[in-house]
N, C-alpha and C positions, 0 to 999 in steps of 0.2 A: 504494500500500500504506500502511495506517495506520501512522504513526510509532511510536505507543505499542506496537503489536503487534511491530514490529521490535525495540524496546528490550526487550520481554519475551523475545524470541528470543535477543538478545545476552546477557541475564542468565541464560539457561538455565531459564526458568520458563514458557515457552510450552507449551501442551498439544500432544498429538500432532496433532490436527486443525489447530491454528494453524501448527505446523511444516510440515505437508503443504501448507497454503495458500501459505506463504512459498516453499517449494521449487518448487511449480508456478509461482508468479509469477516467480521468477528464471530458471527453465528456459524460460519462454515468450519472453523477450526479453533480449538481451545488455544493453540499456540498463537493464533492471530490476536485473540483477546489479551494474552499475556504481553504481546508486543505493543498493543495499544496502551495498556496500563504502564508499561515501561516508558514509552514516549511521554505519557501524561506526567510521570514522575519528573523527567527532565524538564518538561515545560513548567511544572510547578516550581521547581528549584530556581529556574531562571527568573520567573516572575517574582519570587520572594526576595531574591538577592538584589535585584535592580529593577523595580517596577517601572522606572522611567525609560529604560533602554529597550529597544525592540528585541523580542525574543528571537534568538538565532537557533536554527536547528542543529548547528554543529556541536557535537557533544564535547569536543576538546575544549572549546571556549567555556562551556558550562562547568566542566570539572576544574578549569583554571580559576573561575570565579569562586567556586566552592572552596578551593584550597586557600585562596587569598583571604576569604571571609573567615574561614575556620581558624587561621593563624591568629587573627585579631581578637576573636571572642570565645575561642574554645574553652578557655579557663573559666568562663562565667556563664555560658549558655550551652545547654544540651538541646539540640534540635533534632527531632525525629520526624522525617517527612514520609508521608504515606500517599498511596495513589487513590484513584476512584473519587472519593468525596472531598479530596483536597484538604484532609486534616493535617494540622501541624501542631505538635505538642511541644511546649517549651517548659523547661525547668530553670528558674532563675535563682542564682546564688548572689552573694555580695558582688557588686560591680563598682567600678571606680568613679562613676559619674554621680553627681548630686541627684539628678532626676532620671529615672529609667522611663523609657517610652517604647511601647509595642504598637506598631501600626500594621494593619492587615490590608493588602491590596484588593481591588475590586474582584469579585468572583471567587473569593477565598474566605476561609474561616480559620480561626486559631483557638487552640485550647492551651491555657496557661495555668501553671501551678505556682502560686505566690509563696513567699517565704513562710507564712503562717499556716500553710496547708490549704488555703482557699483556692478553689478551682474556678477559673473564668473562661467562658467561651466567648470569643469576639467575632462579630459578624463582619461582612465585607465593608471596606472603607471605614473602619472603626479604629480608634486610637485609645490606648489605656496608658496613663502615666502615674508614677508613684515615686516617693523619695527612696533613697538608698537605705535609710534606716526603717523602712516599712517593717512592721511587726515587732519593733523594739520600743519605739516611743509613740508610735501611732499606727493606725491601719486606714489611712486615707488614700483614696485613688481618685483620679480625674478621668472622666469618660467623655469622649466625643464619638457618638455612634450608638451601636446596639451591642449589649452583652448580657449573658446569663451567668449569674453568680451562685456558687454553692459555697457559702461563707463558713469557715471554720469557727467553732464556738470559742469565745474568749470574753468573759464578763469584764475583765479588767481593761481590755482595749476594744471599744466598740469599732465597728467597721463602717466607714463612710464612703459613699459614692457621690462625687461632686460632678454635676453637669452644668451646662450653660444656664439652664432654667431652674432646676431644682436640685435638692440634696436629699440623699437617703441615708438613714442611720439604722444599723442593725447590730445584733450580737452574734447570732448564728442562724442562718436561714437560707432559702433558695428563692431567687426571684430574677425576673428579666427586666432590663431597662433599655428603652430606646429614646435617645435624645441626641440627634445630630446638630452640631453647631450651626447657627444661622437659619434654622427651620421654624423656630417658635413653636415647637411641639415636644412634649414630654410624655412618656408612657411607662408605667411600672406595673408589672404583673407578679403577684405574690403566689408562689407555689407551695411554700412551707414556711412556718414560723410567723414572725411579726416584724414589720418595718415601719419606721416613722418617715413621713414626707415633710421636708422643709422647703422654704423658698431658698434660692441659691445662696444668699448670705444670711438666712434666718437663724435665730437662736431657738425659738420655740417651734415645735412641730405644727404643721397645718392640720395633719390628721395622722391616725395610726391605722395601718392596713392590716386586715386579717387574711387568713388563708383563702385562696381562690378568688381574690378581688383584683380588679384592674383599676388603675387611676390614670386619668388623662388630664393633660393641661395644654391649652392652646389659646393664644390671643387673650391671655388673662382670665380665661374661663376654665373651671375645673369640672370633672365628671368622674364619678365612682360607680362601678358596676361589678356584677358577678362574672367570673370567668367560667363559661359553660363548656369550653373545650380548650385543650392545650395544643391544638394543631398549630397555632401561630408561633409556638415555641419550637416547632420542629425544624427550624432553620439550623439548629445545632446538629441535625442529622443530614443536612443537605437538601431539605425540602422547603420550598416557599409555598405557604398555604394562604389562600384568600377565601373569606367567607362573606359573600355579598358585599364585597369591598368596592367602593367607587373607583372607576378607572383612573381618576386623578390621583388617588392614593396609590394605586398599583403602579402607575408610571413613576411616581415619586420614589417608591421603593426600588424599582428596577434601575432608576438612574444611579442610585447609590450602590446597588449590588453589582452593576456591570459597568459603572463609570461611563455612562452615556448621557446625552441631553435629549429630552423629548420636546418637540415643537408641534403643538396641536393647532392645525389650521382648520379643523372641523370641530367646533366647540360642542356640537351635539353628542360627540363620542363620550364626553365627560359625564353625560347623564346615565351611561351604562354602569352596571355593577358586575363584578367578576367573582365567581366561585370556582375554585380549583386548586389542585396541588401540582407543583412543578418541581422537577429535579434541577438542582443547581447547575449540574454539568451539562444539561440539555441546551443551555444558552438562551439568550434573550429572543432570538428570532423564532425559535421553537415555541416559546411562550406566547409571542404575539400571534403566530399562526393559529395556535390553539384557541386563544381568546377570540380571534376573528371568525371562528366557526359559529359562534353564537351572536356576534355583534358585527354589523357591516361597517367596515372601514378599510382604508388602504394605508399602507405605510411605505416609506422610502428610507433606506439607510444611506447616508451621505457622509462626506468628510472622513473617509477611511474608517467608517464604522463608529465614529464618535457622536453622531447626531442621527436621530430618528424622527422623521417628519410624518405626522399622522394626518391623513386627509379623508 
């Protein structure tokens, strides 16, 4: 199978015919599937190491990049890269910088274990920051994006998640937070335990959330509801789930997940709602083609895949 075609498939820009050829190729022989997964690993490594540089198919260059990167940080970070769903597991020890920062490129996810034992799953285009003394004097983190936290219990050191709009305080619990900078939107979903919601610089909590509750904040307005399904948390498994979600919100999410810009020239499309589950690795064009089966609209991908025009 042509390597350039596989890379188009990984980027989500392959045509329907090209996707069909790849699927038939992988179905024909287990060795072909293993070859596809191997190429996916190289592709993921290149994206992680330098998301701003065009991914080159040459493996020699990728291994060179890995070697250079490993020399600089091997003493402080253990990175385990896997295939398929693009998982990356990071174990962080003491590092020499004042502020640690973990950023996830578009179309990828990361699982991080912090020094106190807390596990964090980071979604696409998300950044987590924390001080080098995390777990010693404090357990404060800063989040730009979406993350799922499984916080290690510690009564002496409460865990705080700081976002552009709101702050969350916990002792030990499991919850999801979505708050991308510049969006004027904050969402917290509590899976287990109890969390307090503060304003960004607030001292007193706005409210205390209980298990299976969701809290929304947008444009100065708050909303608190029950969580009837945990499907929308399944992004940690590589699934993007929408339940009667307005297409405007779907497009907004896809922009962050795949680092594209939507231009809607047909405003009536935004009146549609979407219900469905999509695999992350299927790519944005597959998602659009699926949505279009139920809703009539056309789209064009321009500017080398960075912009999608809805008509």
